[in-house]
N, C-alpha and C positions, 0 to 999 in steps of 0.2 A: 351933503351927505356921504356916504361912502358903503361901497358893497363888491363882494365878491364877485360878482358876477363876471366873467370876462366880457360882457360888452358894457359894465359900466352902468349898469340898470337900464340898458334902453331894452328892448323886446329881443329875443333871440334871433339870432339869423337862419335865414334855410338850412345852411349848412351845419349850426349849433344842433337845429331840432332835428335832423337827421344822426345827427353823432348819438345823442340822446337816445331816441327811436333803438340805434343798433346795440347799443349797450343795454337799455331794458330787455332787449330780445335775446341778447346773448346770454344774461342773469336768467332769464325766465326757460332756455334750453339747457342750461346748466344745472339748473333745479331739477328739468324734468328727466336728464340723463341721471343725477345723482340718485332721484327716486327708484327708477329703472333697477339700477346696479343693486340698490337697499332692497329692491323687491325679490331682486333675481337672487341677489346673495341668500335673503333668509328663505326663501323659496329651496335655493340647491340645499340650504342647512337641511331644512325641514324635510327632503326628499332622502339627502343620505340619514337623517332619523329616522323616518321611515321604514328605508329599506334595508339597513344595517350595515356593517362594512362591507366594501367590496373590494377587490383586488386590482389595485393600481399598477405591481410591478412584479416580477418573479424573475430570483437569480437561481440558477440550478447550474453546475460542472457535470455534463454526462461523461467525461472521457475521464476525470478525476473522479467519478462515483464509481467507476467499476474497476479501478486500479489501487485506490485507497480509501483506507478505514475514513471515518470520520465526514464525509462530503455533509455538504448542507443544499436542502431546500431552505430559502427565502420567502418570505410571501411579503409584500407592503400591500398594505389596505388604506383606506380613505380616512382612515379615523386612528385615535388613539385606541388600544385595545384592554381588555380585562385580560387577567392571565389566563393563557391556555394549557389546559391538563394534560397529561398523556391520554388518559381515558379517553378524552375528545377526538383524537385521532388513530385514524385506522391506516395501513398499508397495506395495497394488495397488488401483487403476490407478497406474502408476511414477510417483513424486515424488523430487524431491531433497532431502536431509536430512542431519541430523547429530543425532549420539545422544551423550546423558551421564549418568551416574548418580551420584546421590549420596545416601546412606543406603540408606531403603527405597523411595527413586523413582528411577526410569528416562524420561528426556525426551525425546522426540523433537521436533526443531525441523526446521519444513519452511522451505525455501531459498526457495520462490517462493509466492504465492498457489495455493491449489489449485483445480480446477476447482467451479463452481457445481453446485448439483443433483447430485450423484456422491456414490455409498457406496464409500469407500475401507474397503479392509482395512488396518489394521498386525497384523503378526506376529512378535513375538520367541520366538526358540528359544533352549534352552539358558540359560534363566535360572537365576541358582544362587545360594543362599543364603552369606551370609560363612561361617557356621557348618557348611557343610558339607551332606551328604543330598543328595538326587536334583535334578535340574533340573526346569524346567517351562516350556513354551509359552505364551504369555500372545498372546490372538489379540483384537483390538477393532475393531468395524467403526463407521467415523465415516461420518455423512449429512450433507453440505454443504446449504447453503439455496440458493434460488432466488438469483439474481445482481439487483440493481436498481443502477439511475446517475440520475442528478441532469441535465438537459438544459434549456438557453434557450430561449425561443420569445419572440421581439421581434414587438408589436403593435400595433395604430393606436393604441389609447388606451394600454395598460400594457402593459408584457411582464412574463413569468413564469417561474419555474424550477419546473419538474416532478420529482416521484419516478417514476421508471417503472422497470416490471418489463421483461423480455425479450419479452414477450407482447404489449405496447402496449396493451393494453385496460385495466390498471391504474395509469394516471398520474393524480398527486394533485397538485395546486397546492402548493409549501411557500414560495414567496416571490413577491412579486410590487411593482414599482415604476413609477414611470413611464419612466423612462430606466435602462436596466441596459445597462453596455457589456459586464460581461464577470462571471464569479464562479469561484470554486474551492470543491473541498469537500474536507474533510480527514476523519478518522473519528471526529469529536465537532462539526464546525462545518461552517458555510457562511460565505464570506467574498464579498461582492457588491460589486462597483465600479459607483457610481452616477454621473449627472451631474445637478446641479442646474440651474436657469433661468439660473443665471450663470456656465454652463461650468466649475464647479468640482466636481471629485470627492469622493466620498464612500467609505466603505470600511466597510461595515455587515456586520457581525457575527452570524450566528444560530446557534441547535441546527440540528441535520438534520432538524429538523420546522419550522422556522419560528418557533420562540418565542425567547424571551430576549435580544431583538435588542438592539444597542450599536452605538455605533461607536466605531472604532480612531483615534487622532489620525494625524493626518499630517504630516510636515514643515513645511508650510503651505498656503496657497493656491495649487491648481494642480492640474494633471491627472497621475491615475495611469493609467499602461499596463504591459502585459507584467505580469497579477498570476499568480502561481505560487504553490505551496505545496509544501514538503518531505513526503518522507512518513512524517517521524517530529520527534516534538519541538513539534508544533503550532506551526509557523513557518511565517510567509510571506514572499513578497517580492513587490516591484513596482520600475517604474521610474517617475521622478518628476520633472516640469516646473513651474517656479515659473510662474504666470500672469502674472508681469512678464517672461519669457522674451524675448531682446534688449537688454533693460536690462542695465546694469552689475552683477556681482554676482550676477545671478540665476543660477539652476541649470536644467539641461538635463540631462534623461534621466538622472538619476545614483539607482542602486541603492540602496534601501534594505530592509531585513528587518526585521519586528516578530513578536511573541510573541502567542499566542492565548491565553496561561494567563491564569485570571480574574486572581489576583493581579500578573499583569503588563500586563494590556489598557491601563492608561492609559501606561505608560511611553513614551518619546517612541521614534520607530523609529530601528534602526542604521544608519549610512550606510557605504557598502561604497565603500572607496576604494583605488586602485590607486596608490601611490607611487611617484612618479619618471616619472608619466603620463599620459593624457587617462583621466578616470575617467566620461566619458559613455559610456554604454553603448549599444551598438547591439543586442544580442541576450546573454542568459542562461539558464540551468538552474540550478536544483537537483542535485546528483548523487545520485541514488537510493541509500537504505539509510545515507545521511551527512547531515551538515550542511554541506557543502563546496558552493561553485559553482564553477561556469563561465561565464565574462562574456567578451564580445566587444565591444573596446572603439571608439569612433567610427574608431581610429586602425589597426584590424584585429590589434589585438595579442590574442591568447586567452590568458588566465590562469584558472588554477584557485588560489580563495579558500580557503583552511580556516581555522577560527578558533582561534586562538593558535599558527599555524604560519606559517612563509615563504609568502610566494604563490610557485607555480609559472607560470612562463612555458613556454608551450607554441607558441611562432610565429605566424606570422600567419596570418589567418582570414577568408572573405567572408561566412561562415554556419554556423551550429551547425545540423543538421538535427535532433538528437535524440541523448538518452542513453537507451539502452534499460536496463530494472529490473534486469535478471538479472546485470549484471555493470555496471562502472564502464568502458564505451567509449562514448568520444562519437561520431558521425558529423560530422564537418565537411569543408566544403570550404576548398579552400587556394586561395590567389589566383590560381594556372596554372590552376585551374578543376576539378582534381582531388579527388576524395572518396577520406577516408583515414579509418580508423577509429583512434583515438585510445584509448590503454590508461591513464586516467588515473590509475591505482596505479603505472605506473612511466614514462609519457609516451611509450614505445614506439608506433610507428603502422604501419599496414600498409593497402597499397592496398585501395579496393572492388572485387573480379572485376566485370568488366565483363559485361553482357549482351548478348544477341544485338542487334546495331543495327538490325536488321528489327524489334523491340519496341519502337522509339523509345527517345528520351532521357530519361536520369533525371532528373525532379525533385525527388524527394526519398529520405529512404532514413532508416528506425529499424531498428535493431535489436529483435530480438525476445528475451523473456527468459527463453527455455528454455535458453541458453546453447551453443545447436547453432552459432551462426556466423552462421544462418540471416537473411534481413532481409526488411524489406517495404517495396516500392519503388514509386513512382509514377512508368509509363514513358508517355509522350507520343509518338506518331508524328505527324511532320509531311511535309507535300507536300514536290514537288522544289522548290518555291519558299523552303522554309525557315522558312514563316509558316504558311500554311494548318493547323489542326490536324485531321489523321484521326481523332483517336482517341486516347481515355486508361482507361490500364487500372492496377488495383492489383495487384499479383505479389507471392508469396514468393518468394524468391531464395534459394539456396543458396552454401555457400561457395566452389563452383566458378562460380558465375554461372549455373547452372542457372534457369529462371523458370518458374514455374506461377500462369498470370492466376486470382485470386479474384471479380474484380469487373471490370467493365467500366463504364465512365460512359455512361449512354444517351446517343445522337444527339440536339443541341440541350441537355444539359445542360453544365455546367459543372462541373469538382474545386473544392473549398474546402479540403478537409484530412483526414487521416485519423489514426488512433492506433490502439493495442492496448489491451487489457484487462490488468488487472493480473495475470491468470493466465496469458497470451497465450494464451488460447483463441479470442479472438475479434477481428476488425479491425472499428473504427468508421469507416466513409467517409462524410463530410459532400459532397453535391453541392448545386449550385443548377438546380432543374430548368427547362425552357423560361426558357433565360437572354435570349435576345432579348424576352423579356416579363415578364419579373424585374428590375426596376430596382434600382439599390444604394438604401440607405437614409440618413440624414441624420448618423449617430452619427461619435464619433471613430472608431471600428473600425469601419468602413462595409463591410458587408455585402447580398448581393441580399436582397429583402426576405421571399422564400419558400426556405428550406433543409428539406434530409431527409438523417436520418441514417443511413447502412444499415449494420445490424448482420450480419457475415455470417463463418462457422466458417472459420478458419486451414486444419485442416485439409483440408477436402473445399471449401470457398468455398461453401457453403449458406446462403443468406440467411435469417437467422433473424427479423428485422422491420424494417420502416423506420420510424423516427421525427422525427414533425415537430418542427424544429430543429436548434440546434447545439450545440457547446460541451461535449459528454459530458464529464461525470466523469474519464472514465480520462486525458484528455487533459491532458500538462503543460501548455501554454500554448493562446491562442487561435487562430484561423487567423489567416493575413495579409490575407484578402478576395481 
């Protein structure tokens, strides 16, 4: 007779008996562990179902939130979610937003930069899982940091770009040069327009702390003017004039764009050409939130240029006052002198509501980014002779033309320029103090030698700080002098 027993049918040895006992004990313990894990898993699922979705992770970039439109709060939960609607979301203080749901996450995208140094509370009610069960309320508090800006000071021997807070006592130099004409700051770079001893322009790119300096290629030897940066895509633009201007074939005030992305930084700049008309540019702007360009050529034609799309003719103009960051609406002056708001998405236009004539003549208009239709206007009062300046104010004007002054240029000073912070919380007003004893410098962009930039709150006109210098990095373009 045969048997499968390792002992050949004999009674098992003590060693064999011990081995069998250990095997039975292991199988019993394993079954117990599996049972416990199964019970715990079922219990965890039951608890999750009973409590509703809970937050497992939060993503938010506070610095990006105060400097750029479109920042996001992403909340990830413990289970896949039913769609969250805008009606379920409350943001305090109020801020425009959109909401989207994907799997276990819900995203809140802010339409405009948030206010600096402010605690925001985001509350989402009725958050429900796809598997049913009770809903939950999710509340997150977001603290935004203090706002910083870059500002340029021209000096006797050296010009310097400073990074400063709004207290004005923590300015730090980040880039210096013998002759800085202009600069722009993007989310990750400084772009500096300099001039050498032969009066040839150079474009220098650095990190925001002034490190990693490199030079961008230009179309040739010549002069860069009207430097600007897009608010997305690491794209800059400028007008360029050949050093040989006046000679046959030389370029004059032609518009070029260039990328700041490292792997494209050595590429030749791209010319923006208006087919069938004059391409020499008198003024231009990047359209906020897009890579489109609004340009006004020497013949007065106003044209919207978008990559991979046909250009859009928008009539004639003699000036572009600006484009607000909240909507693609440009303030332009028509040849008749009328100021109009042009919707760049539809090409529709509306006249700018007039202010009380007693407040003065309108010098410039900027749309505010809050979508309210309010504008920031510079108003100058003239004497009866039509020439003597009596005073200049900067006013917030509503869509009915009612004005509220937030800044008055001091007597003896001259208005130079104004722009609005990305969030629309502040205005930056640049003036030349003691203008009679404040001579212009010898730059290609000539300005009074001493300049001050006053930061004021738009809601109440309270002055936050007065900074020495000009060209604060909130501005789309440099002052015209």
